[in-house]
Backbone as XML, in Angstrom:
<?xml version="1.0"?>
<chain id="A" units="angstrom">
  <residue number="1" name="MET">
    <atom name="N" x="-157.527" y="1.360" z="177.483"/>
    <atom name="CA" x="-158.488" y="1.634" z="176.436"/>
    <atom name="C" x="-159.095" y="0.332" z="175.900"/>
  </residue>
  <residue number="2" name="LYS">
    <atom name="N" x="-158.305" y="-0.712" z="175.873"/>
    <atom name="CA" x="-158.770" y="-1.991" z="175.327"/>
    <atom name="C" x="-159.934" y="-2.552" z="176.139"/>
  </residue>
  <residue number="3" name="LEU">
    <atom name="N" x="-159.998" y="-2.214" z="177.432"/>
    <atom name="CA" x="-161.029" y="-2.753" z="178.316"/>
    <atom name="C" x="-162.184" y="-1.785" z="178.533"/>
  </residue>
  <residue number="4" name="ASP">
    <atom name="N" x="-162.127" y="-0.592" z="177.948"/>
    <atom name="CA" x="-163.136" y="0.441" z="178.184"/>
    <atom name="C" x="-164.572" y="-0.004" z="177.911"/>
  </residue>
  <residue number="5" name="GLY">
    <atom name="N" x="-164.817" y="-0.762" z="176.892"/>
    <atom name="CA" x="-166.180" y="-1.098" z="176.513"/>
    <atom name="C" x="-166.772" y="-2.318" z="177.206"/>
  </residue>
  <residue number="6" name="ILE">
    <atom name="N" x="-166.062" y="-2.907" z="178.155"/>
    <atom name="CA" x="-166.535" y="-4.125" z="178.799"/>
    <atom name="C" x="-167.322" y="-3.743" z="180.050"/>
  </residue>
  <residue number="7" name="SER">
    <atom name="N" x="-168.640" y="-3.902" z="179.988"/>
    <atom name="CA" x="-169.531" y="-3.421" z="181.048"/>
    <atom name="C" x="-169.415" y="-4.200" z="182.354"/>
  </residue>
  <residue number="8" name="SER">
    <atom name="N" x="-168.883" y="-5.416" z="182.317"/>
    <atom name="CA" x="-168.782" y="-6.207" z="183.537"/>
    <atom name="C" x="-167.612" y="-5.784" z="184.431"/>
  </residue>
  <residue number="9" name="ILE">
    <atom name="N" x="-166.727" y="-4.915" z="183.923"/>
    <atom name="CA" x="-165.588" y="-4.451" z="184.719"/>
    <atom name="C" x="-166.051" y="-3.369" z="185.679"/>
  </residue>
  <residue number="10" name="VAL">
    <atom name="N" x="-165.751" y="-3.570" z="186.954"/>
    <atom name="CA" x="-166.142" y="-2.644" z="188.012"/>
    <atom name="C" x="-164.991" y="-1.700" z="188.343"/>
  </residue>
  <residue number="11" name="ASN">
    <atom name="N" x="-163.758" y="-2.235" z="188.338"/>
    <atom name="CA" x="-162.605" y="-1.424" z="188.699"/>
    <atom name="C" x="-161.336" y="-2.054" z="188.137"/>
  </residue>
  <residue number="12" name="LEU">
    <atom name="N" x="-160.370" y="-1.213" z="187.791"/>
    <atom name="CA" x="-159.049" y="-1.666" z="187.366"/>
    <atom name="C" x="-158.031" y="-1.098" z="188.334"/>
  </residue>
  <residue number="13" name="ASP">
    <atom name="N" x="-157.141" y="-1.934" z="188.821"/>
    <atom name="CA" x="-156.104" y="-1.506" z="189.751"/>
    <atom name="C" x="-154.754" y="-1.789" z="189.099"/>
  </residue>
  <residue number="14" name="PHE">
    <atom name="N" x="-154.072" y="-0.728" z="188.656"/>
    <atom name="CA" x="-152.800" y="-0.859" z="187.956"/>
    <atom name="C" x="-151.639" y="-0.824" z="188.939"/>
  </residue>
  <residue number="15" name="ASP">
    <atom name="N" x="-150.743" y="-1.811" z="188.839"/>
    <atom name="CA" x="-149.486" y="-1.837" z="189.580"/>
    <atom name="C" x="-148.395" y="-1.759" z="188.509"/>
  </residue>
  <residue number="16" name="ILE">
    <atom name="N" x="-148.111" y="-0.548" z="188.075"/>
    <atom name="CA" x="-147.205" y="-0.324" z="186.948"/>
    <atom name="C" x="-145.788" y="-0.856" z="187.222"/>
  </residue>
  <residue number="17" name="PRO">
    <atom name="N" x="-145.183" y="-0.556" z="188.380"/>
    <atom name="CA" x="-143.811" y="-1.039" z="188.594"/>
    <atom name="C" x="-143.677" y="-2.562" z="188.497"/>
  </residue>
  <residue number="18" name="ASN">
    <atom name="N" x="-144.699" y="-3.285" z="188.917"/>
    <atom name="CA" x="-144.661" y="-4.746" z="188.879"/>
    <atom name="C" x="-145.371" y="-5.336" z="187.670"/>
  </residue>
  <residue number="19" name="ARG">
    <atom name="N" x="-145.824" y="-4.478" z="186.760"/>
    <atom name="CA" x="-146.507" y="-4.890" z="185.530"/>
    <atom name="C" x="-147.672" y="-5.832" z="185.807"/>
  </residue>
  <residue number="20" name="LYS">
    <atom name="N" x="-148.518" y="-5.426" z="186.768"/>
    <atom name="CA" x="-149.694" y="-6.230" z="187.118"/>
    <atom name="C" x="-150.942" y="-5.377" z="187.019"/>
  </residue>
  <residue number="21" name="LEU">
    <atom name="N" x="-152.024" y="-6.022" z="186.667"/>
    <atom name="CA" x="-153.332" y="-5.392" z="186.589"/>
    <atom name="C" x="-154.320" y="-6.280" z="187.321"/>
  </residue>
  <residue number="22" name="ILE">
    <atom name="N" x="-155.027" y="-5.699" z="188.280"/>
    <atom name="CA" x="-156.093" y="-6.423" z="188.967"/>
    <atom name="C" x="-157.409" y="-5.919" z="188.394"/>
  </residue>
  <residue number="23" name="VAL">
    <atom name="N" x="-158.210" y="-6.846" z="187.873"/>
    <atom name="CA" x="-159.493" y="-6.505" z="187.261"/>
    <atom name="C" x="-160.606" y="-6.981" z="188.176"/>
  </residue>
  <residue number="24" name="PHE">
    <atom name="N" x="-161.396" y="-6.053" z="188.695"/>
    <atom name="CA" x="-162.583" y="-6.401" z="189.473"/>
    <atom name="C" x="-163.753" y="-6.411" z="188.503"/>
  </residue>
  <residue number="25" name="HIS">
    <atom name="N" x="-164.447" y="-7.529" z="188.430"/>
    <atom name="CA" x="-165.526" y="-7.665" z="187.453"/>
    <atom name="C" x="-166.617" y="-8.564" z="188.006"/>
  </residue>
  <residue number="26" name="SER">
    <atom name="N" x="-167.742" y="-8.545" z="187.318"/>
    <atom name="CA" x="-168.822" y="-9.481" z="187.624"/>
    <atom name="C" x="-169.086" y="-10.288" z="186.359"/>
  </residue>
  <residue number="27" name="GLY">
    <atom name="N" x="-169.485" y="-11.504" z="186.524"/>
    <atom name="CA" x="-169.807" y="-12.325" z="185.361"/>
    <atom name="C" x="-168.590" y="-12.983" z="184.744"/>
  </residue>
  <residue number="28" name="GLU">
    <atom name="N" x="-168.726" y="-13.314" z="183.471"/>
    <atom name="CA" x="-167.709" y="-14.063" z="182.739"/>
    <atom name="C" x="-166.432" y="-13.254" z="182.545"/>
  </residue>
  <residue number="29" name="ILE">
    <atom name="N" x="-165.319" y="-13.963" z="182.497"/>
    <atom name="CA" x="-164.023" y="-13.318" z="182.327"/>
    <atom name="C" x="-163.475" y="-13.489" z="180.907"/>
  </residue>
  <residue number="30" name="ASP">
    <atom name="N" x="-164.133" y="-14.288" z="180.076"/>
    <atom name="CA" x="-163.611" y="-14.609" z="178.746"/>
    <atom name="C" x="-163.274" y="-13.376" z="177.920"/>
  </residue>
  <residue number="31" name="GLN">
    <atom name="N" x="-164.179" y="-12.411" z="177.856"/>
    <atom name="CA" x="-163.953" y="-11.215" z="177.038"/>
    <atom name="C" x="-162.788" y="-10.386" z="177.593"/>
  </residue>
  <residue number="32" name="ILE">
    <atom name="N" x="-162.665" y="-10.334" z="178.916"/>
    <atom name="CA" x="-161.578" y="-9.585" z="179.546"/>
    <atom name="C" x="-160.239" y="-10.244" z="179.210"/>
  </residue>
  <residue number="33" name="GLU">
    <atom name="N" x="-160.148" y="-11.548" z="179.396"/>
    <atom name="CA" x="-158.915" y="-12.276" z="179.083"/>
    <atom name="C" x="-158.538" y="-12.114" z="177.617"/>
  </residue>
  <residue number="34" name="LYS">
    <atom name="N" x="-159.493" y="-12.259" z="176.730"/>
    <atom name="CA" x="-159.234" y="-12.142" z="175.288"/>
    <atom name="C" x="-158.680" y="-10.763" z="174.957"/>
  </residue>
  <residue number="35" name="SER">
    <atom name="N" x="-159.289" y="-9.723" z="175.516"/>
    <atom name="CA" x="-158.852" y="-8.356" z="175.235"/>
    <atom name="C" x="-157.428" y="-8.114" z="175.723"/>
  </residue>
  <residue number="36" name="ILE">
    <atom name="N" x="-157.088" y="-8.635" z="176.887"/>
    <atom name="CA" x="-155.733" y="-8.453" z="177.416"/>
    <atom name="C" x="-154.723" y="-9.227" z="176.576"/>
  </residue>
  <residue number="37" name="LEU">
    <atom name="N" x="-155.042" y="-10.460" z="176.214"/>
    <atom name="CA" x="-154.119" y="-11.262" z="175.410"/>
    <atom name="C" x="-153.907" y="-10.665" z="174.021"/>
  </residue>
  <residue number="38" name="GLU">
    <atom name="N" x="-154.921" y="-10.017" z="173.464"/>
    <atom name="CA" x="-154.804" y="-9.391" z="172.140"/>
    <atom name="C" x="-153.797" y="-8.246" z="172.123"/>
  </residue>
  <residue number="39" name="LEU">
    <atom name="N" x="-153.425" y="-7.722" z="173.283"/>
    <atom name="CA" x="-152.421" y="-6.659" z="173.350"/>
    <atom name="C" x="-151.021" y="-7.172" z="173.020"/>
  </residue>
  <residue number="40" name="ASN">
    <atom name="N" x="-150.828" y="-8.497" z="173.078"/>
    <atom name="CA" x="-149.539" y="-9.124" z="172.778"/>
    <atom name="C" x="-148.399" y="-8.545" z="173.607"/>
  </residue>
  <residue number="41" name="LEU">
    <atom name="N" x="-148.654" y="-8.360" z="174.899"/>
    <atom name="CA" x="-147.637" y="-7.858" z="175.820"/>
    <atom name="C" x="-147.187" y="-8.952" z="176.790"/>
  </residue>
  <residue number="42" name="GLY">
    <atom name="N" x="-147.480" y="-10.186" z="176.465"/>
    <atom name="CA" x="-147.076" y="-11.298" z="177.325"/>
    <atom name="C" x="-147.955" y="-11.464" z="178.551"/>
  </residue>
  <residue number="43" name="GLY">
    <atom name="N" x="-149.195" y="-11.008" z="178.451"/>
    <atom name="CA" x="-150.107" y="-11.107" z="179.587"/>
    <atom name="C" x="-150.493" y="-12.540" z="179.895"/>
  </residue>
  <residue number="44" name="LYS">
    <atom name="N" x="-150.685" y="-12.806" z="181.184"/>
    <atom name="CA" x="-151.175" y="-14.119" z="181.604"/>
    <atom name="C" x="-151.939" y="-13.949" z="182.902"/>
  </residue>
  <residue number="45" name="LYS">
    <atom name="N" x="-152.940" y="-14.778" z="183.075"/>
    <atom name="CA" x="-153.733" y="-14.734" z="184.303"/>
    <atom name="C" x="-152.938" y="-15.410" z="185.407"/>
  </residue>
  <residue number="46" name="ILE">
    <atom name="N" x="-152.767" y="-14.694" z="186.527"/>
    <atom name="CA" x="-152.027" y="-15.231" z="187.661"/>
    <atom name="C" x="-152.973" y="-15.976" z="188.594"/>
  </residue>
  <residue number="47" name="SER">
    <atom name="N" x="-154.123" y="-15.377" z="188.881"/>
    <atom name="CA" x="-155.089" y="-16.033" z="189.760"/>
    <atom name="C" x="-156.455" y="-15.396" z="189.596"/>
  </residue>
  <residue number="48" name="THR">
    <atom name="N" x="-157.455" y="-16.090" z="190.083"/>
    <atom name="CA" x="-158.822" y="-15.586" z="190.112"/>
    <atom name="C" x="-159.352" y="-15.816" z="191.519"/>
  </residue>
  <residue number="49" name="GLU">
    <atom name="N" x="-159.919" y="-14.775" z="192.097"/>
    <atom name="CA" x="-160.452" y="-14.870" z="193.451"/>
    <atom name="C" x="-161.801" y="-14.187" z="193.517"/>
  </residue>
  <residue number="50" name="GLN">
    <atom name="N" x="-162.676" y="-14.693" z="194.338"/>
    <atom name="CA" x="-163.958" y="-14.050" z="194.577"/>
    <atom name="C" x="-163.786" y="-13.045" z="195.702"/>
  </residue>
  <residue number="51" name="THR">
    <atom name="N" x="-164.435" y="-11.885" z="195.585"/>
    <atom name="CA" x="-164.331" y="-10.854" z="196.618"/>
    <atom name="C" x="-165.696" y="-10.226" z="196.868"/>
  </residue>
  <residue number="52" name="ASP">
    <atom name="N" x="-165.855" y="-9.694" z="198.050"/>
    <atom name="CA" x="-167.069" y="-8.959" z="198.386"/>
    <atom name="C" x="-166.846" y="-7.456" z="198.286"/>
  </residue>
  <residue number="53" name="GLN">
    <atom name="N" x="-165.656" y="-7.050" z="197.847"/>
    <atom name="CA" x="-165.332" y="-5.631" z="197.773"/>
    <atom name="C" x="-166.210" y="-4.944" z="196.729"/>
  </residue>
  <residue number="54" name="THR">
    <atom name="N" x="-166.880" y="-3.877" z="197.151"/>
    <atom name="CA" x="-167.740" y="-3.119" z="196.235"/>
    <atom name="C" x="-167.409" y="-1.631" z="196.239"/>
  </residue>
  <residue number="55" name="ASP">
    <atom name="N" x="-166.547" y="-1.217" z="197.170"/>
    <atom name="CA" x="-166.201" y="0.190" z="197.295"/>
    <atom name="C" x="-164.766" y="0.388" z="196.815"/>
  </residue>
  <residue number="56" name="PHE">
    <atom name="N" x="-164.575" y="1.242" z="195.826"/>
    <atom name="CA" x="-163.261" y="1.488" z="195.260"/>
    <atom name="C" x="-162.976" y="2.981" z="195.280"/>
  </residue>
  <residue number="57" name="LYS">
    <atom name="N" x="-161.723" y="3.323" z="195.563"/>
    <atom name="CA" x="-161.314" y="4.725" z="195.534"/>
    <atom name="C" x="-161.184" y="5.160" z="194.085"/>
  </residue>
  <residue number="58" name="GLU">
    <atom name="N" x="-161.643" y="6.350" z="193.804"/>
    <atom name="CA" x="-161.499" y="6.917" z="192.462"/>
    <atom name="C" x="-160.070" y="7.438" z="192.337"/>
  </residue>
  <residue number="59" name="ASN">
    <atom name="N" x="-159.359" y="6.981" z="191.339"/>
    <atom name="CA" x="-157.992" y="7.431" z="191.126"/>
    <atom name="C" x="-157.873" y="7.959" z="189.711"/>
  </residue>
  <residue number="60" name="ALA">
    <atom name="N" x="-158.051" y="9.246" z="189.574"/>
    <atom name="CA" x="-158.043" y="9.875" z="188.253"/>
    <atom name="C" x="-156.665" y="9.820" z="187.608"/>
  </residue>
  <residue number="61" name="ASN">
    <atom name="N" x="-155.612" y="9.610" z="188.396"/>
    <atom name="CA" x="-154.265" y="9.590" z="187.843"/>
    <atom name="C" x="-153.905" y="8.248" z="187.220"/>
  </residue>
  <residue number="62" name="GLN">
    <atom name="N" x="-154.710" y="7.212" z="187.419"/>
    <atom name="CA" x="-154.359" y="5.902" z="186.890"/>
    <atom name="C" x="-154.214" y="5.919" z="185.373"/>
  </residue>
  <residue number="63" name="LYS">
    <atom name="N" x="-155.176" y="6.477" z="184.673"/>
    <atom name="CA" x="-155.082" y="6.490" z="183.211"/>
    <atom name="C" x="-153.922" y="7.354" z="182.751"/>
  </residue>
  <residue number="64" name="LYS">
    <atom name="N" x="-153.682" y="8.471" z="183.412"/>
    <atom name="CA" x="-152.562" y="9.337" z="183.048"/>
    <atom name="C" x="-151.241" y="8.604" z="183.247"/>
  </residue>
  <residue number="65" name="LEU">
    <atom name="N" x="-151.117" y="7.880" z="184.351"/>
    <atom name="CA" x="-149.899" y="7.135" z="184.624"/>
    <atom name="C" x="-149.711" y="6.023" z="183.603"/>
  </residue>
  <residue number="66" name="LEU">
    <atom name="N" x="-150.760" y="5.321" z="183.281"/>
    <atom name="CA" x="-150.669" y="4.258" z="182.296"/>
    <atom name="C" x="-150.243" y="4.818" z="180.944"/>
  </residue>
  <residue number="67" name="TRP">
    <atom name="N" x="-150.817" y="5.922" z="180.545"/>
    <atom name="CA" x="-150.443" y="6.539" z="179.278"/>
    <atom name="C" x="-148.978" y="6.942" z="179.275"/>
  </residue>
  <residue number="68" name="SER">
    <atom name="N" x="-148.501" y="7.479" z="180.394"/>
    <atom name="CA" x="-147.099" y="7.879" z="180.484"/>
    <atom name="C" x="-146.173" y="6.679" z="180.320"/>
  </residue>
  <residue number="69" name="VAL">
    <atom name="N" x="-146.497" y="5.590" z="180.985"/>
    <atom name="CA" x="-145.666" y="4.404" z="180.913"/>
    <atom name="C" x="-145.673" y="3.845" z="179.503"/>
  </residue>
  <residue number="70" name="LEU">
    <atom name="N" x="-146.844" y="3.777" z="178.873"/>
    <atom name="CA" x="-146.916" y="3.265" z="177.503"/>
    <atom name="C" x="-146.148" y="4.153" z="176.540"/>
  </residue>
  <residue number="71" name="ALA">
    <atom name="N" x="-146.228" y="5.455" z="176.726"/>
    <atom name="CA" x="-145.512" y="6.378" z="175.860"/>
    <atom name="C" x="-144.002" y="6.180" z="175.979"/>
  </residue>
  <residue number="72" name="ILE">
    <atom name="N" x="-143.524" y="5.939" z="177.175"/>
    <atom name="CA" x="-142.088" y="5.715" z="177.388"/>
    <atom name="C" x="-141.667" y="4.410" z="176.739"/>
  </residue>
  <residue number="73" name="ASN">
    <atom name="N" x="-142.475" y="3.357" z="176.864"/>
    <atom name="CA" x="-142.125" y="2.065" z="176.283"/>
    <atom name="C" x="-142.120" y="2.101" z="174.761"/>
  </residue>
  <residue number="74" name="VAL">
    <atom name="N" x="-142.993" y="2.903" z="174.174"/>
    <atom name="CA" x="-143.080" y="2.976" z="172.713"/>
    <atom name="C" x="-141.898" y="3.743" z="172.146"/>
  </residue>
  <residue number="75" name="ALA">
    <atom name="N" x="-141.496" y="4.794" z="172.838"/>
    <atom name="CA" x="-140.415" y="5.660" z="172.356"/>
    <atom name="C" x="-139.098" y="5.008" z="172.469"/>
  </residue>
</chain>
């Protein structure tokens, strides 16, 4: 939800078991980094790479899975 309003984000790839998030975006990363760090979950940028990937699979379960994991951590 924290990243929902950032128009430069093209795709989010959640790796819940390994606590990693891959953000595919165009343009500046400052707003994305700031939003993730504001969550205060110990986030840190591991690497930045340029890619030509433009086709992403739609995964409607990603948000549901993320919500489930967050709900378990809060409880």
